[in-house]
Structures are given as structure tokens and as C-alpha cells.
C-alpha positions in Angstrom: 0.0 0.0 0.0 2.8 2.4 0.9 4.4 1.7 -2.5 1.2 2.6 -4.3 0.9 5.9 -2.4 4.6 6.6 -3.2 4.1 5.9 -6.9 1.0 8.1 -7.0 2.9 10.9 -5.3 5.8 10.7 -7.8 3.4 10.7 -10.7 1.6 13.8 -9.3 4.9 15.7 -8.8 6.2 14.9 -12.2 2.8 16.0 -13.8 3.1 19.3 -12.0 6.6 19.8 -13.2 5.7 19.0 -16.8 2.9 21.6 -16.5 5.3 24.2 -15.2 7.7 23.4 -18.1 4.8 23.7 -20.6 4.0 27.1 -19.2 7.6 28.2 -19.5 7.5 27.2 -23.2 4.2 29.1 -23.7 5.6 32.2 -22.0 8.7 32.1 -24.2 6.6 31.6 -27.3 4.4 34.6 -26.4 7.5 36.7 -25.9 8.8 35.7 -29.3 5.5 36.9 -30.8 5.9 40.4 -29.6 6.7 42.8 -32.5 10.2 44.1 -32.3 9.3 47.6 -33.6 6.4 48.5 -31.4 6.4 45.9 -28.6 2.8 45.1 -29.5 1.7 41.6 -28.8 1.0 39.6 -32.0 -0.4 36.1 -32.8 -2.3 35.6 -29.6 -4.2 32.4 -29.5 -7.3 31.5 -27.4 -9.1 28.1 -27.2 -11.7 27.5 -29.9 -13.7 24.2 -30.1 -11.1 21.4 -30.3 -8.2 23.7 -31.1 -7.3 27.4 -30.9 -7.9 30.6 -32.9 -5.8 33.7 -33.4 -7.3 36.7 -31.8 -6.2 40.3 -32.1 -3.3 41.7 -34.2 -1.4 39.0 -36.1 1.0 38.6 -38.9 2.0 35.9 -41.3 4.1 34.1 -38.7 0.9 33.3 -36.9 -0.2 31.2 -39.8 2.8 28.9 -39.3 1.5 27.6 -35.9 0.4 24.0 -36.0 -3.3 24.8 -35.9 -3.2 26.9 -39.1 -0.2 26.0 -41.2 -1.8 23.2 -43.2 -4.6 25.2 -44.7 -2.5 28.3 -45.0 0.5 26.7 -46.8 -1.7 24.5 -49.0 -3.9 27.5 -50.0 -0.8 29.6 -50.7 1.1 26.9 -52.6 -1.9 25.9 -54.8 -3.0 29.4 -55.8 -2.1 30.6 -59.3 -1.9 34.4 -59.5 -3.5 36.1 -62.5 -0.2 37.6 -63.8 -1.8 39.8 -66.4 -4.0 41.5 -63.8 -1.1 41.6 -61.4 1.0 43.7 -63.7 -1.7 46.4 -63.7 -2.2 46.0 -60.0 1.5 46.4 -58.9 1.9 50.2 -59.4 -1.5 50.9 -57.7 -0.4 48.8 -54.6 2.6 51.0 -54.0 0.5 53.9 -52.5 -2.0 51.6 -50.7 -2.3 50.4 -47.2 -4.4 47.4 -46.4 -6.3 46.2 -43.3 -7.5 42.6 -43.3 -10.0 41.3 -40.8 -10.2 37.5 -40.8 -11.0 34.5 -38.6 -8.8 31.5 -38.4 -12.0 29.5 -37.6 -13.7 30.7 -40.9 -13.6 28.6 -44.1 -13.9 31.7 -46.3 -10.9 33.3 -44.5 -8.9 30.0 -44.7 -9.6 30.0 -48.5 -9.0 33.7 -49.3 -6.2 34.8 -46.9 -3.5 32.5 -48.3 -4.4 33.6 -51.9 -4.3 37.2 -50.8 -0.8 36.8 -49.3 0.4 35.1 -52.5 -0.9 38.0 -54.6 0.9 40.5 -52.3 4.1 38.6 -52.5 4.1 38.4 -56.2 3.4 42.1 -56.4 6.4 42.8 -54.0 4.0 44.6 -51.6 5.6 46.2 -48.6 4.1 44.0 -45.8 4.7 46.8 -43.3 1.7 48.5 -44.9 -0.5 45.6 -44.1 -2.5 45.3 -40.8 -3.9 41.8 -40.0 -6.6 41.6 -37.4 -7.9 38.2 -36.4 -11.4 38.1 -34.9 -13.7 35.8 -32.9 -16.7 34.2 -34.5 -18.7 37.2 -33.3 -16.3 39.4 -35.4 -14.8 41.0 -32.3 -11.4 41.4 -30.7 -10.6 42.1 -27.0 -8.9 45.4 -28.0 -11.9 46.6 -30.1 -9.9 46.8 -33.4 -13.2 46.2 -35.3 -15.0 49.1 -33.8 -16.3 51.6 -36.3 -15.1 49.4 -39.2 -18.5 47.8 -40.0 -17.1 44.2 -40.0 -20.1 42.0 -40.8 -18.4 39.1 -42.6 -14.9 37.8 -42.9 -12.5 38.0 -44.5 -12.8 41.7 -45.1 -9.9 43.3 -47.1 -10.0 47.1 -46.7 -7.9 49.2 -49.1 -6.8 52.7 -48.2 -4.9 55.6 -49.9 -3.8 58.6 -47.8 -5.9 57.1 -44.8 -9.1 57.2 -46.9 -10.9 54.0 -47.6 -11.1 53.3 -51.3 -13.2 50.1 -51.0 -13.3 46.6 -49.6 -13.7 43.0 -50.6 -16.1 41.2 -48.1 -16.1 37.4 -47.6 -15.3 36.6 -51.3 -14.4 38.4 -54.4 -16.9 39.3 -57.1 -14.6 38.4 -60.1 -11.3 37.4 -58.5 -9.1 38.8 -55.8 -6.8 40.3 -58.4 -9.6 41.9 -60.5 -11.5 43.1 -57.5 -8.3 44.7 -56.0 -7.6 46.3 -59.4 -11.1 47.8 -59.6 -10.9 49.2 -56.1 -7.4 50.6 -56.4 -8.0 52.1 -59.9 -11.1 53.9 -58.6 -13.6 52.0 -60.7 -17.1 51.5 -59.4 -17.0 48.4 -57.2 -19.6 46.8 -54.9 -18.6 44.0 -52.6 -20.8 41.0 -52.1 -22.8 42.6 -49.2 -23.1 46.2 -50.5 -26.6 47.6 -50.7 
């Protein structure tokens, strides 16, 4: 009987230690995710169903976490950019800033966000002019980044020039991401999928 109690005590102690070690790893990971430039926390995860979701400001590195890398890398790798439209788009992107609201839990976001990143990469877009906000399934963040932005569906890609919104793609493109981006950035009339 004493041996059984001793074995249970040893298992209990080792379980507590492994939990402490796990917390140390999580703390270190969180510290790594803090932006060097502005000391702002990025790529925060919270529990969601059987996994986690990103919540708050994020960047591309967040999509390389185990919970997200399969859909992101597959979507990115499989997407073929419309190179003809891209050539027209490149000069217009130079003066643009972009804010993306997406949910890592959302199938539309999982489909469109990797494609969007591939387009930006092929256009040599300066990623410092891109803000990525990851939202809950209620389309909210703890910091309120969505307030005043009328985020009803995700993903929402908002394009700005001189801090003025030019237009947005909401949930899915009308023609294609490249063609919709070109229409918005060239000032053509464009209505997203939920525009009235």
C-alpha cells in the first residue's frame, strides 16, 4: 500500500513539473510573438472548439502555428496568381495600405487569406503597410480593433490611400481577388458581395 501511495505521489509531482515546463515554453513563445518595432503583442491564441484561434493583431508568422499551417500553406502553394491583372495592380499597390479582418476559424478566411498573401508577395507589396486583425466568431477582438469598421463578414480586405478607404472585398471576391483589387485601387465602381 505504501508503494502505491509513493508511486501516485511521484506521478503527481512529475505531472506538476511538466505543466510548469509547458507554461515556460508558452511564455517564451508569447515573448517571441511580440513585435520588435512597437512591442505590440501579435499572434495571440485562445481556445476554440477542439483547437485554438488567433485573436487580435497578427502577422504571417501566426499562420505557421500547427493549428493553421496546413490550410495556409496549402492554399498559398496551390494558388495561381493572374499575372496579367497583377502587372496592372503592382503600381497601384505602392501607395496603398491594407487592413485585413479574418477569422482562423472561418472557411472563407482560410480560403482567401493565403491567396491574398500570395498576390501581395508576387506584387512585391511592402508588408509593413498591411495590418492583419484576427477576430472571434462574433467578429470582435478584446482590443476593439473592429469598432467603427463595420465588419459583418470575414474575411474583409479594406484598401486605403492617404488614410481614406477606397473600398473593400467582403467574404469573397466578385470576379477574382486580383480583379476586384484592381477595380478598387484604380477607382472604378466596385460593390462588394454585401453592398446595398
